[in-house]
Backbone as CSV, one residue per row, in Angstrom:
resi,resn,N_x,N_y,N_z,CA_x,CA_y,CA_z,C_x,C_y,C_z
1,MET,0.867,-1.250,-0.007,-0.071,0.049,-0.038,0.882,1.239,0.012
2,SER,0.486,2.293,-0.711,1.283,3.515,-0.699,0.925,4.416,0.373
3,VAL,-0.409,4.466,0.752,-0.861,5.246,1.929,-1.809,4.409,2.763
4,ILE,-1.377,4.276,4.072,-2.184,3.589,5.038,-2.503,4.418,6.198
5,VAL,-3.687,4.816,6.468,-4.114,5.704,7.564,-4.702,4.789,8.614
6,ASP,-4.269,4.864,9.896,-4.735,3.968,10.915,-5.062,4.848,12.142
7,GLN,-6.378,4.903,12.514,-6.826,5.506,13.736,-6.307,6.996,13.916
8,LEU,-6.137,7.670,12.823,-5.464,9.100,12.783,-6.485,10.076,13.499
9,THR,-5.972,10.827,14.442,-6.761,11.689,15.143,-5.981,13.043,15.354
10,LYS,-6.765,14.111,15.339,-6.280,15.496,15.516,-7.217,16.261,16.440
11,VAL,-6.640,16.779,17.513,-7.537,17.463,18.569,-6.959,18.864,18.661
12,TYR,-7.737,19.857,18.631,-7.434,21.210,18.905,-8.163,21.800,20.229
13,GLY,-7.453,21.782,21.250,-8.211,22.055,22.515,-9.211,21.094,22.897
14,SER,-10.516,21.583,22.854,-11.616,20.665,23.063,-12.230,20.154,21.858
15,GLN,-11.774,20.569,20.767,-12.354,20.229,19.474,-11.661,19.181,18.833
16,ILE,-12.410,18.063,18.447,-11.893,16.935,17.731,-12.012,17.272,16.212
17,ALA,-10.955,17.585,15.549,-11.043,17.912,14.068,-11.210,16.610,13.242
18,VAL,-10.351,15.664,13.561,-10.364,14.348,12.978,-10.395,13.245,13.994
19,ASN,-11.306,12.265,13.960,-11.570,11.378,15.028,-11.365,9.889,14.599
20,GLN,-10.120,9.390,14.824,-9.874,8.038,14.656,-10.209,7.412,13.228
21,ILE,-9.739,8.135,12.177,-10.086,7.685,10.860,-9.072,6.653,10.325
22,SER,-9.638,5.771,9.554,-8.672,4.685,8.912,-9.170,4.455,7.467
23,PHE,-8.099,4.472,6.540,-8.463,4.142,5.110,-7.147,3.839,4.377
24,GLN,-7.201,3.243,3.291,-6.138,2.907,2.508,-6.167,3.525,1.014
25,ALA,-5.061,3.873,0.438,-4.971,4.286,-0.867,-3.823,3.488,-1.557
26,GLU,-4.266,2.844,-2.681,-3.392,1.999,-3.366,-2.849,2.578,-4.720
27,PRO,-1.656,2.135,-5.142,-1.080,2.511,-6.344,-2.028,2.260,-7.559
28,GLY,-2.060,3.132,-8.449,-2.891,2.885,-9.660,-4.355,3.303,-9.419
29,LYS,-4.658,3.936,-8.349,-6.074,4.348,-8.002,-6.098,5.732,-7.638
30,ILE,-7.123,6.398,-8.000,-7.403,7.783,-7.552,-8.511,7.764,-6.519
31,VAL,-8.131,8.234,-5.300,-9.089,8.272,-4.209,-9.629,9.665,-3.980
32,GLY,-10.959,9.748,-4.204,-11.648,11.063,-3.881,-11.900,11.172,-2.380
33,PHE,-11.407,12.172,-1.823,-11.533,12.515,-0.326,-12.472,13.594,-0.205
34,LEU,-13.721,13.261,0.207,-14.804,14.322,0.189,-15.355,14.614,1.601
35,GLY,-15.988,15.716,1.612,-16.508,16.159,2.898,-16.986,17.648,2.849
36,PRO,-17.910,18.005,3.587,-18.360,19.518,3.667,-17.176,20.321,4.210
37,ASN,-17.346,21.698,4.168,-16.332,22.495,4.780,-16.325,22.307,6.272
38,GLY,-15.089,22.122,6.747,-14.927,21.886,8.231,-15.018,20.523,8.630
39,ALA,-15.023,19.545,7.598,-15.253,18.111,7.998,-13.964,17.410,8.469
40,GLY,-12.810,18.090,8.078,-11.539,17.497,8.453,-10.626,17.050,7.278
41,LYS,-11.088,17.442,6.063,-10.253,17.003,4.907,-8.870,17.547,4.853
42,SER,-8.750,18.863,4.890,-7.490,19.471,4.837,-6.531,19.087,6.009
43,THR,-7.171,19.058,7.230,-6.365,18.638,8.408,-5.875,17.242,8.202
44,THR,-6.590,16.333,7.578,-6.068,14.968,7.359,-4.929,15.009,6.380
45,MET,-5.018,15.859,5.263,-4.084,15.908,4.217,-2.685,16.480,4.951
46,LYS,-2.917,17.408,5.767,-1.807,18.134,6.380,-1.023,17.172,7.276
47,MET,-1.706,16.300,7.971,-1.106,15.255,8.778,-0.375,14.217,7.953
48,ILE,-1.010,13.758,6.911,-0.288,12.658,6.046,0.955,13.382,5.392
49,THR,0.897,14.596,5.033,2.075,15.193,4.399,3.198,15.658,5.352
50,GLY,2.899,15.649,6.670,3.847,16.007,7.656,3.864,17.480,8.084
51,PHE,2.766,18.175,7.576,2.704,19.636,7.920,2.288,19.861,9.343
52,ILE,1.460,19.054,9.870,1.075,19.085,11.373,1.076,17.650,11.824
53,PRO,1.533,17.548,13.143,1.552,16.224,13.716,0.170,15.793,14.144
54,PRO,-0.107,14.420,14.208,-1.373,13.969,14.678,-1.359,13.916,16.216
55,SER,-2.580,14.018,16.767,-2.655,13.828,18.241,-2.510,12.397,18.674
56,SER,-2.982,11.451,17.879,-2.848,10.077,18.096,-3.035,9.344,16.725
57,GLY,-2.882,8.016,16.724,-2.965,7.325,15.454,-1.703,7.438,14.622
58,THR,-1.726,6.945,13.478,-0.613,7.016,12.608,-1.056,6.894,11.151
59,ALA,-0.006,7.118,10.273,-0.202,6.807,8.858,1.100,6.553,8.249
60,LYS,1.124,5.674,7.258,2.367,5.282,6.519,2.211,5.641,5.025
61,VAL,3.266,6.225,4.510,3.376,6.572,3.199,4.546,5.864,2.500
62,CYS,4.297,5.015,1.579,5.326,4.159,1.037,6.209,3.465,1.959
63,GLY,5.536,3.036,3.034,6.157,2.280,4.101,6.828,3.148,5.147
64,PHE,6.795,4.476,5.034,7.428,5.342,6.031,6.381,5.861,6.954
65,ASP,6.745,5.975,8.292,5.757,6.485,9.327,5.842,8.064,9.238
66,ILE,4.660,8.640,9.276,4.620,10.165,9.104,5.239,10.850,10.319
67,THR,5.195,10.177,11.454,5.749,10.798,12.671,7.292,10.650,12.912
68,THR,7.731,9.344,12.718,9.190,9.055,12.917,10.028,9.187,11.703
69,GLN,9.366,9.210,10.515,10.162,9.185,9.232,9.633,10.336,8.367
70,SER,9.508,11.448,8.880,8.814,12.598,8.264,9.529,12.974,6.941
71,MET,10.828,13.177,6.969,11.601,13.506,5.770,11.442,12.499,4.682
72,ASP,11.520,11.245,4.962,11.222,10.206,3.910,9.936,10.244,3.284
73,VAL,8.957,10.558,4.177,7.553,10.625,3.630,7.411,11.787,2.686
74,ARG,8.095,12.906,3.104,7.966,14.064,2.142,8.621,13.905,0.776
75,LYS,9.648,13.076,0.791,10.249,12.709,-0.565,9.377,11.913,-1.456
76,CYS,8.403,11.222,-0.857,7.513,10.398,-1.598,6.245,11.033,-2.159
77,ILE,6.007,12.293,-1.560,4.742,13.004,-1.732,4.877,14.209,-2.571
78,GLY,3.970,14.479,-3.508,3.705,15.661,-4.239,2.505,16.218,-3.684
79,TYR,2.515,17.508,-3.167,1.418,18.071,-2.462,1.049,19.387,-3.035
80,LEU,-0.347,19.508,-3.385,-0.878,20.784,-3.784,-1.901,21.221,-2.709
81,PRO,-1.505,22.150,-1.781,-2.506,22.551,-0.794,-3.556,23.377,-1.314
82,GLU,-4.633,23.513,-0.539,-5.863,24.198,-0.968,-5.545,25.726,-1.382
83,ASN,-4.689,26.360,-0.452,-4.363,27.750,-0.776,-3.243,28.000,-1.750
84,ASN,-2.587,26.936,-2.200,-1.608,26.981,-3.152,-0.575,28.088,-3.098
85,PRO,0.295,28.012,-2.138,1.237,29.100,-1.924,2.307,29.130,-2.956
86,LEU,2.415,30.354,-3.558,3.458,30.483,-4.570,4.319,31.772,-4.307
87,TYR,5.422,31.868,-4.931,6.229,33.072,-4.875,5.837,33.964,-6.027
88,LEU,4.885,34.974,-5.790,4.290,35.736,-6.865,5.243,36.553,-7.691
89,ASP,6.391,37.035,-6.970,7.333,37.796,-7.745,8.330,37.015,-8.682
90,MET,8.253,35.709,-8.582,8.970,34.873,-9.508,8.314,34.668,-10.812
91,TYR,9.120,34.372,-11.874,8.575,33.964,-13.148,8.313,32.443,-13.015
92,VAL,7.327,31.911,-13.844,6.987,30.466,-13.736,8.160,29.659,-13.870
93,LYS,8.918,29.774,-14.926,10.069,28.850,-15.067,11.165,29.048,-14.027
94,GLU,11.290,30.340,-13.493,12.258,30.606,-12.400,11.731,29.825,-11.195
95,PHE,10.463,29.852,-10.935,9.947,29.155,-9.759,10.101,27.691,-9.783
96,LEU,9.788,27.181,-10.857,10.020,25.680,-10.998,11.549,25.299,-10.962
97,SER,12.412,26.220,-11.427,13.787,25.869,-11.238,14.235,25.938,-9.789
98,PHE,13.623,26.927,-9.085,13.861,27.002,-7.624,13.409,25.740,-6.894
99,ILE,12.181,25.237,-7.221,11.758,23.980,-6.580,12.595,22.899,-6.982
100,ALA,13.054,22.815,-8.280,13.868,21.626,-8.680,15.284,21.625,-7.909
101,GLY,15.686,22.907,-7.540,16.997,22.897,-6.747,16.801,22.441,-5.403
102,LEU,15.632,22.755,-4.704,15.226,22.253,-3.445,15.142,20.694,-3.446
103,GLN,14.643,20.168,-4.543,14.451,18.746,-4.682,15.679,18.054,-5.134
104,HIS,16.709,18.671,-5.473,18.062,18.166,-5.942,17.798,17.266,-7.161
105,LEU,17.032,17.742,-8.074,16.795,16.886,-9.277,18.052,16.739,-10.109
106,GLU,18.288,15.594,-10.806,19.550,15.323,-11.572,19.500,15.982,-12.815
107,ASN,18.385,16.009,-13.487,18.244,16.717,-14.842,17.143,17.711,-14.800
108,PRO,17.202,18.827,-14.094,16.098,19.765,-13.881,15.594,20.293,-15.114
109,THR,16.327,20.659,-16.077,16.014,21.376,-17.297,14.930,20.434,-18.017
110,MET,15.267,19.215,-18.319,14.271,18.311,-19.050,12.978,18.147,-18.210
111,ARG,13.124,17.943,-16.815,11.980,17.693,-16.078,11.113,18.931,-15.994
112,ILE,11.624,20.102,-15.933,10.851,21.345,-15.936,10.178,21.568,-17.283
113,LYS,10.858,21.230,-18.358,10.184,21.294,-19.694,9.012,20.391,-19.835
114,GLU,9.250,19.122,-19.338,8.148,18.177,-19.297,6.992,18.631,-18.560
115,MET,7.118,19.120,-17.319,6.064,19.573,-16.556,5.401,20.802,-17.055
116,ILE,6.046,21.656,-17.640,5.461,22.805,-18.323,4.533,22.396,-19.436
117,GLU,4.979,21.379,-20.256,4.098,20.872,-21.393,2.955,20.116,-20.847
118,GLN,3.043,19.437,-19.758,2.046,18.499,-19.214,0.921,19.393,-18.645
119,THR,1.305,20.480,-18.053,0.268,21.294,-17.343,-0.177,22.450,-18.289
120,GLY,0.278,22.584,-19.498,-0.183,23.621,-20.439,0.333,24.964,-20.149
121,LEU,1.557,25.117,-19.556,2.056,26.366,-19.268,3.076,26.978,-20.286
122,GLU,3.108,26.363,-21.483,4.093,26.889,-22.479,4.079,28.421,-22.709
123,ARG,2.856,28.933,-22.836,2.710,30.382,-23.188,2.881,31.183,-21.899
124,GLU,2.801,30.620,-20.837,3.035,31.401,-19.569,4.338,31.344,-18.794
125,GLN,5.111,30.468,-19.357,6.370,30.120,-18.586,7.325,31.317,-18.315
126,PHE,7.250,32.306,-19.164,8.218,33.568,-19.052,7.351,34.807,-18.358
127,LYS,6.199,34.477,-17.839,5.485,35.523,-17.056,5.703,35.383,-15.570
128,LYS,5.560,36.497,-14.898,5.613,36.444,-13.450,4.205,35.789,-12.968
129,ILE,4.334,35.028,-11.851,3.205,34.307,-11.312,2.077,35.252,-10.875
130,SER,2.467,36.492,-10.428,1.476,37.489,-10.141,0.619,37.862,-11.209
131,GLN,1.065,37.722,-12.525,0.377,38.102,-13.660,-0.623,37.051,-14.186
132,LEU,-0.510,35.887,-13.571,-1.364,34.720,-14.128,-2.751,34.744,-13.459
133,SER,-3.719,34.165,-14.192,-5.038,33.982,-13.701,-5.038,32.961,-12.628
134,LYS,-6.054,32.843,-11.802,-6.170,31.839,-10.734,-6.018,30.395,-11.352
135,GLY,-6.608,30.135,-12.522,-6.505,28.867,-13.104,-5.107,28.509,-13.482
136,TYR,-4.282,29.478,-14.069,-2.909,29.186,-14.345,-1.965,29.093,-13.190
137,ARG,-2.339,29.783,-12.136,-1.580,29.543,-10.748,-1.895,28.156,-10.342
138,GLN,-3.093,27.567,-10.464,-3.296,26.202,-10.162,-2.381,25.322,-11.016
139,ARG,-2.186,25.635,-12.165,-1.316,24.763,-13.031,0.046,24.817,-12.612
140,VAL,0.528,26.032,-12.193,1.908,26.086,-11.632,1.959,25.197,-10.298
141,GLY,1.005,25.227,-9.484,1.020,24.501,-8.260,1.069,22.967,-8.542
142,LEU,0.298,22.598,-9.636,0.319,21.111,-9.991,1.751,20.816,-10.532
143,ALA,2.290,21.701,-11.291,3.649,21.414,-11.872,4.653,21.237,-10.812
144,GLN,4.655,22.029,-9.717,5.610,21.988,-8.674,5.324,20.693,-7.844
145,ALA,4.102,20.302,-7.749,3.797,19.058,-6.936,4.291,17.863,-7.666
146,MET,4.323,17.822,-8.923,4.774,16.676,-9.758,6.204,16.661,-10.122
147,LEU,6.903,17.784,-9.961,8.199,18.013,-10.427,9.186,16.862,-10.051
148,HIS,9.154,16.430,-8.879,10.171,15.435,-8.436,9.671,13.994,-8.663
149,ASP,8.634,13.898,-9.554,8.135,12.632,-9.915,7.731,11.719,-8.524
150,PRO,6.836,12.187,-7.666,6.563,11.508,-6.504,5.737,10.290,-6.782
151,LYS,5.774,9.332,-5.782,4.935,8.103,-5.939,3.456,8.355,-5.518
152,VAL,3.354,9.441,-4.606,1.974,9.733,-4.041,1.777,11.250,-4.350
153,LEU,0.556,11.483,-4.858,0.119,12.887,-5.188,-1.097,13.174,-4.274
154,ILE,-1.014,14.259,-3.521,-2.137,14.634,-2.687,-2.555,16.022,-3.090
155,LEU,-3.738,16.057,-3.701,-4.173,17.375,-4.279,-5.560,17.817,-3.633
156,ASP,-5.362,19.037,-3.077,-6.475,19.589,-2.243,-7.217,20.653,-3.116
157,GLU,-8.256,20.347,-3.565,-9.128,21.246,-4.565,-8.253,21.694,-5.750
158,PRO,-7.740,20.662,-6.545,-6.803,21.066,-7.577,-7.371,21.837,-8.780
159,THR,-8.641,21.709,-8.956,-9.306,22.355,-10.169,-9.926,23.714,-9.831
160,THR,-9.726,24.211,-8.638,-10.358,25.424,-8.215,-9.982,26.656,-9.157
161,GLY,-10.975,27.374,-9.682,-10.594,28.490,-10.579,-10.358,28.172,-12.006
162,LEU,-10.483,26.953,-12.416,-10.298,26.460,-13.792,-11.455,26.729,-14.592
163,ASP,-11.351,27.181,-15.895,-12.458,27.289,-16.752,-12.818,25.829,-17.280
164,PRO,-14.032,25.699,-17.936,-14.464,24.365,-18.398,-13.400,23.599,-19.297
165,ASN,-12.668,24.386,-20.213,-11.703,23.764,-21.018,-10.487,23.215,-20.141
166,GLN,-10.078,24.130,-19.195,-8.960,23.753,-18.294,-9.374,22.620,-17.431
167,LEU,-10.608,22.544,-17.020,-11.111,21.361,-16.222,-10.859,20.095,-16.899
168,VAL,-11.313,20.007,-18.192,-11.120,18.720,-18.853,-9.652,18.402,-19.053
169,GLU,-8.774,19.329,-19.281,-7.431,19.042,-19.571,-6.719,18.468,-18.213
170,ILE,-7.061,19.244,-17.081,-6.414,18.925,-15.869,-6.986,17.602,-15.304
171,ARG,-8.305,17.309,-15.442,-8.808,16.010,-15.089,-8.232,14.838,-15.943
172,LYS,-7.939,15.180,-17.174,-7.281,14.084,-18.044,-5.890,13.789,-17.570
173,LEU,-5.144,14.901,-17.111,-3.834,14.738,-16.606,-3.827,13.964,-15.295
174,ILE,-4.723,14.308,-14.444,-4.844,13.541,-13.155,-5.135,12.113,-13.322
175,LYS,-6.044,11.827,-14.329,-6.416,10.577,-14.690,-5.193,9.673,-15.137
176,GLN,-4.385,10.333,-16.006,-3.170,9.662,-16.485,-2.188,9.394,-15.377
177,LEU,-2.010,10.348,-14.454,-1.135,10.095,-13.334,-1.635,9.110,-12.434
178,GLY,-2.849,8.947,-12.361,-3.385,7.900,-11.408,-3.177,6.469,-11.889
179,LYS,-2.766,6.367,-13.101,-2.584,4.978,-13.628,-1.250,4.376,-12.970
180,GLU,-0.389,5.194,-12.721,0.989,4.708,-12.136,1.309,5.162,-10.727
181,LYS,0.552,6.184,-10.231,0.824,6.772,-8.865,-0.420,6.548,-8.070
182,THR,-0.245,6.864,-6.716,-1.298,6.868,-5.821,-1.754,8.409,-5.731
183,VAL,-2.982,8.599,-5.957,-3.520,10.024,-5.958,-4.649,10.120,-5.010
184,ILE,-4.594,11.053,-4.017,-5.590,11.341,-3.144,-6.084,12.764,-3.493
185,LEU,-7.429,12.810,-3.893,-7.905,14.101,-4.459,-9.013,14.585,-3.635
186,SER,-8.963,15.831,-3.036,-10.025,16.360,-2.261,-10.779,17.415,-3.325
187,THR,-12.082,17.303,-3.300,-12.861,18.123,-4.154,-14.387,18.246,-3.560
188,HIS,-15.017,19.247,-3.959,-16.471,19.422,-3.623,-17.340,19.064,-4.869
189,ILE,-16.680,18.772,-5.960,-17.394,18.696,-7.259,-17.662,17.178,-7.532
190,MET,-18.941,16.894,-7.396,-19.291,15.432,-7.572,-19.010,14.860,-9.062
191,GLN,-19.272,15.826,-10.001,-18.926,15.297,-11.411,-17.503,15.006,-11.547
192,GLU,-16.634,15.688,-10.766,-15.186,15.422,-10.890,-14.975,14.034,-10.308
193,VAL,-15.563,13.737,-9.200,-15.367,12.431,-8.559,-15.877,11.276,-9.458
194,GLU,-17.019,11.460,-10.132,-17.570,10.437,-11.038,-16.599,10.305,-12.192
195,ALA,-16.021,11.371,-12.646,-15.147,11.347,-13.887,-13.855,10.831,-13.620
196,VAL,-13.232,11.007,-12.473,-11.819,10.781,-12.194,-11.555,9.631,-11.220
197,CYS,-12.365,9.629,-10.142,-12.013,8.774,-8.990,-12.384,7.340,-9.072
198,ASP,-11.513,6.374,-8.524,-11.774,4.997,-8.591,-12.481,4.641,-7.177
199,GLN,-12.109,5.388,-6.165,-12.482,5.077,-4.813,-13.024,6.399,-4.127
200,VAL,-13.884,6.279,-3.306,-14.407,7.503,-2.595,-14.415,7.294,-1.061
201,VAL,-13.710,8.247,-0.381,-13.889,8.310,1.126,-14.519,9.553,1.431
202,ILE,-15.669,9.427,2.240,-16.494,10.595,2.638,-16.241,10.842,4.197
203,ILE,-15.759,12.053,4.545,-15.664,12.312,5.871,-16.659,13.462,6.417
204,ASN,-17.256,13.235,7.542,-18.202,14.289,8.062,-17.951,14.422,9.496
205,LYS,-17.655,15.697,9.914,-17.448,16.055,11.410,-16.286,15.199,11.945
206,GLY,-15.266,14.968,11.141,-14.063,14.287,11.634,-14.233,12.681,11.627
207,VAL,-15.382,12.224,11.098,-15.477,10.727,11.040,-15.722,10.324,9.655
208,ILE,-15.162,9.166,9.316,-15.551,8.609,7.895,-16.901,7.949,7.870
209,VAL,-17.640,8.351,6.996,-19.046,7.869,6.930,-19.296,6.944,5.647
210,ALA,-18.319,6.992,4.763,-18.360,6.135,3.593,-16.948,5.928,3.057
211,ASN,-16.737,4.625,2.641,-15.394,4.245,2.009,-15.646,3.160,1.196
212,ASP,-15.684,3.332,-0.160,-16.003,2.275,-1.138,-15.542,2.730,-2.575
213,GLU,-15.602,1.748,-3.476,-15.242,2.083,-4.906,-16.387,2.957,-5.333
214,THR,-15.988,3.802,-6.382,-17.023,4.803,-6.816,-18.230,4.038,-7.444
215,LYS,-17.922,3.060,-8.190,-18.947,2.396,-8.949,-19.941,1.728,-7.950
216,ASN,-19.464,1.287,-6.723,-20.365,0.723,-5.794,-21.257,1.746,-5.187
217,LEU,-20.688,2.862,-4.852,-21.503,3.938,-4.307,-22.569,4.455,-5.336
218,GLN,-22.171,4.434,-6.592,-23.133,4.863,-7.568,-24.253,3.878,-7.710
219,VAL,-23.990,2.608,-7.545,-25.091,1.599,-7.568,-26.013,1.883,-6.287
220,THR,-25.463,2.128,-5.194,-26.156,2.409,-4.034,-27.038,3.661,-4.206
221,ALA,-26.485,4.610,-4.975,-27.146,5.824,-5.095,-28.442,5.743,-6.039
222,ILE,-28.472,4.755,-6.856,-29.571,4.712,-7.697,-30.568,3.471,-7.344
223,LYS,-30.785,3.292,-6.006,-31.639,2.238,-5.522,-33.128,2.409,-6.085
224,GLN,-33.401,3.727,-6.301,-34.752,4.060,-6.624,-34.789,5.148,-7.785
225,VAL,-35.675,4.929,-8.650,-35.815,5.929,-9.827,-37.232,6.531,-9.716
226,SER,-37.116,7.864,-9.999,-38.493,8.550,-10.040,-38.882,9.108,-11.298
227,TYR,-40.092,9.233,-11.542,-40.577,9.814,-12.821,-41.538,10.916,-12.504
228,ILE,-41.337,12.036,-13.051,-42.179,13.201,-12.950,-43.109,13.179,-14.162
229,VAL,-44.427,13.033,-13.813,-45.430,12.902,-14.921,-46.521,13.911,-14.768
230,GLU,-47.014,14.318,-15.984,-48.081,15.327,-15.873,-49.188,14.884,-16.895
231,PHE,-50.455,14.837,-16.328,-51.545,14.353,-17.252,-52.473,15.657,-17.497
232,ASP,-53.329,15.529,-18.442,-54.345,16.595,-18.692,-55.462,16.837,-17.720
233,GLN,-55.521,15.899,-16.833,-56.647,16.080,-15.823,-56.196,15.228,-14.538
234,ASN,-56.878,15.473,-13.395,-56.609,14.890,-12.194,-56.742,13.443,-12.217
235,VAL,-55.836,12.742,-11.514,-55.889,11.244,-11.449,-55.768,10.832,-9.963
236,PRO,-56.596,9.896,-9.531,-56.618,9.472,-8.105,-55.237,8.748,-7.841
237,GLN,-54.734,8.874,-6.656,-53.440,8.271,-6.286,-53.491,6.823,-6.272
238,ASN,-54.716,6.260,-5.870,-54.808,4.840,-5.835,-54.701,4.209,-7.201
239,ASN,-55.150,4.878,-8.212,-55.072,4.401,-9.606,-53.609,4.345,-10.060
240,LEU,-52.873,5.436,-9.744,-51.437,5.504,-10.104,-50.609,4.338,-9.465
241,LEU,-51.029,3.966,-8.222,-50.306,2.805,-7.557,-50.554,1.448,-8.185
242,LYS,-51.547,1.454,-9.091,-51.831,0.163,-9.753,-50.984,0.029,-11.064
243,ILE,-50.093,0.997,-11.460,-49.317,0.864,-12.577,-48.206,-0.065,-12.177
244,PRO,-47.897,-1.154,-12.977,-46.866,-2.120,-12.599,-45.543,-1.433,-12.511
245,GLY,-44.899,-1.632,-11.320,-43.550,-1.129,-11.142,-43.544,0.158,-10.246
246,VAL,-44.730,0.776,-10.037,-44.822,2.046,-9.260,-44.986,1.615,-7.834
247,VAL,-44.090,2.172,-6.915,-44.168,1.794,-5.535,-44.696,2.845,-4.617
248,ALA,-44.712,4.087,-5.244,-45.212,5.241,-4.388,-45.554,6.374,-5.465
249,ALA,-46.434,7.221,-4.962,-46.838,8.378,-5.733,-47.072,9.590,-4.882
250,GLN,-46.426,10.638,-5.269,-46.486,11.913,-4.451,-47.029,13.010,-5.373
251,ALA,-48.108,13.736,-5.016,-48.699,14.760,-5.804,-47.797,16.037,-5.745
252,LEU,-47.624,16.642,-6.989,-46.903,17.920,-7.038,-47.922,18.996,-7.291
253,THR,-48.868,18.691,-8.183,-50.146,19.538,-8.385,-51.310,18.606,-8.556
254,ASP,-52.433,19.171,-8.810,-53.551,18.291,-9.085,-53.457,17.387,-10.282
255,LYS,-52.497,17.697,-11.165,-52.362,16.927,-12.475,-50.998,16.320,-12.575
256,SER,-50.015,16.713,-11.741,-48.703,16.256,-11.952,-48.167,15.416,-10.689
257,TRP,-47.378,14.379,-10.877,-47.045,13.516,-9.792,-45.565,13.149,-9.873
258,VAL,-44.991,12.719,-8.805,-43.658,12.056,-8.716,-43.965,10.528,-8.434
259,LEU,-43.627,9.705,-9.422,-43.896,8.317,-9.253,-42.531,7.581,-8.983
260,GLN,-42.367,6.897,-7.842,-41.192,6.173,-7.517,-41.393,4.764,-7.901
261,THR,-40.290,4.235,-8.512,-40.416,2.862,-9.096,-39.310,1.905,-8.671
262,ASN,-39.415,0.736,-9.088,-38.367,-0.212,-8.848,-37.338,0.079,-9.851
263,VAL,-36.006,0.184,-9.416,-35.035,0.657,-10.369,-34.746,-0.351,-11.512
264,GLN,-35.141,-1.684,-11.269,-34.750,-2.676,-12.276,-35.791,-2.606,-13.406
265,LEU,-36.844,-1.821,-13.262,-37.848,-1.758,-14.375,-37.880,-0.323,-14.939
266,ASP,-38.056,-0.304,-16.245,-38.299,0.950,-16.929,-39.888,1.018,-17.102
267,VAL,-40.494,1.773,-16.349,-41.957,1.718,-16.383,-42.601,2.859,-17.259
268,ARG,-41.825,3.448,-18.112,-42.330,4.505,-19.046,-43.480,3.975,-19.932
269,LYS,-43.198,2.778,-20.457,-44.259,2.172,-21.362,-45.607,1.855,-20.378
270,ASN,-45.317,1.340,-19.233,-46.474,1.149,-18.358,-47.302,2.368,-18.050
271,ILE,-46.554,3.492,-17.839,-47.277,4.689,-17.637,-48.079,5.207,-18.778
272,PHE,-47.376,5.013,-19.969,-48.143,5.393,-21.242,-49.384,4.470,-21.518
273,ASP,-49.224,3.214,-21.155,-50.404,2.385,-21.458,-51.523,2.661,-20.387
274,PHE,-51.103,3.159,-19.185,-52.081,3.563,-18.107,-52.856,4.706,-18.655
275,ALA,-52.143,5.701,-19.232,-52.769,6.949,-19.864,-53.788,6.548,-20.859
276,VAL,-53.422,5.803,-21.841,-54.287,5.250,-22.845,-55.504,4.531,-22.410
277,GLN,-55.365,3.712,-21.424,-56.431,2.877,-20.825,-57.390,3.765,-20.094
278,ASN,-56.988,4.869,-19.559,-57.884,5.714,-18.728,-58.258,7.008,-19.441
279,ASN,-57.958,7.064,-20.795,-58.454,8.254,-21.616,-57.734,9.505,-21.051
280,LEU,-56.511,9.405,-20.761,-55.700,10.544,-20.216,-54.589,10.939,-21.298
281,VAL,-54.401,12.262,-21.371,-53.316,12.737,-22.240,-52.107,12.904,-21.362
282,LEU,-51.054,12.186,-21.659,-49.739,12.272,-20.924,-49.002,13.469,-21.538
283,LEU,-48.943,14.596,-20.750,-48.407,15.748,-21.321,-46.822,15.759,-21.270
284,SER,-46.346,15.175,-20.151,-44.853,15.107,-20.048,-44.493,13.977,-19.076
285,ILE,-43.275,13.427,-19.262,-42.704,12.444,-18.383,-41.105,12.671,-18.338
286,GLN,-40.633,12.702,-17.144,-39.206,12.972,-16.980,-38.684,12.040,-15.926
287,LYS,-37.544,11.357,-16.347,-36.894,10.343,-15.461,-35.824,11.110,-14.648
288,GLU,-35.870,10.700,-13.261,-34.904,11.322,-12.418,-34.249,10.182,-11.548
289,GLU,-32.888,10.137,-11.526,-32.183,9.148,-10.732,-31.514,9.887,-9.649
290,GLU,-31.303,9.135,-8.482,-30.429,9.687,-7.414,-29.050,9.564,-7.960
291,LYS,-28.131,10.502,-7.619,-26.715,10.473,-7.912,-25.839,10.454,-6.838
292,LEU,-24.611,10.418,-7.101,-23.575,10.382,-5.985,-23.722,11.584,-5.109
293,GLU,-24.133,12.704,-5.729,-24.338,13.975,-4.964,-25.480,13.772,-3.989
294,ASP,-26.452,13.035,-4.328,-27.547,12.807,-3.382,-27.003,11.964,-2.106
295,ILE,-26.180,10.928,-2.370,-25.639,10.144,-1.319,-24.819,10.993,-0.460
296,PHE,-24.019,11.868,-1.040,-23.127,12.734,-0.313,-23.883,13.594,0.639
297,ARG,-25.017,14.234,0.147,-25.881,15.064,0.981,-26.464,14.299,2.146
298,LYS,-26.938,13.061,1.935,-27.560,12.275,2.856,-26.586,11.927,4.026
299,LEU,-25.330,11.656,3.677,-24.327,11.260,4.561,-23.692,12.367,5.356
300,THR,-23.836,13.596,4.876,-23.185,14.724,5.576,-24.052,15.761,6.000
301,SER,-25.422,15.565,5.777,-26.410,16.542,6.325,-26.628,16.274,7.737
302,ASN,-27.019,17.371,8.444,-27.322,17.360,9.910,-28.558,16.532,10.230
């Protein structure tokens, strides 16, 4: 395992920020680390990367203990923190050269060139970082995190401030990196999780409330499918419950309903047949499925 977190805890005074959490992240997988604001995501990442010490528990990165072997851990990790601290007075290429010097890279020129190309900074490399948009500053942060070719990447909100085109490019890059590295990705964007992550860990109030493969959570999320239907006249609820596959009916107006169904059945034909048999005009029918976002809200709501 590249990252093993075991009963990790962080306490600030009387407040428990992270409470005995445990999870694992394997090579070749992208782990989405999710939670609402204040749930303990950033605190967890700071402990794993050695920025702050845990109050109790431990974690290992590439076999090194975060408490007793902190320097070895840091050599294995590329970290992009949420606030993305950069030297704004430096030029992009100058900044990456400075980071390469700190990392003692053997062939910094080639590696810097490669990172500039991968993160799409070719046109910006001779600009001062202060002149860059927020999206391009994120790219510089990604470039510095990957510069020393770490085995583990920890990315805290890496797509913040990116436009839709940049989002696609950076997600593609993260997906490629995830094939050979261990990537832990913190984000609030559920579409990003569905598009990029292989595993999802959800933390709420310092406690892990879900830890599973993304596809399994998605299966859980769509246990029930709803159809919003509208007829040309009022329909008794009892009649709607006779439609094969419909398990519940909730009125929106006197003519429109939410019909909950068995997810294994597509009941649209049954609804259409019901309308014909009862001399009704079916004005509209809209299928709605629960998504990963719905599961997130249920697990993290008060």
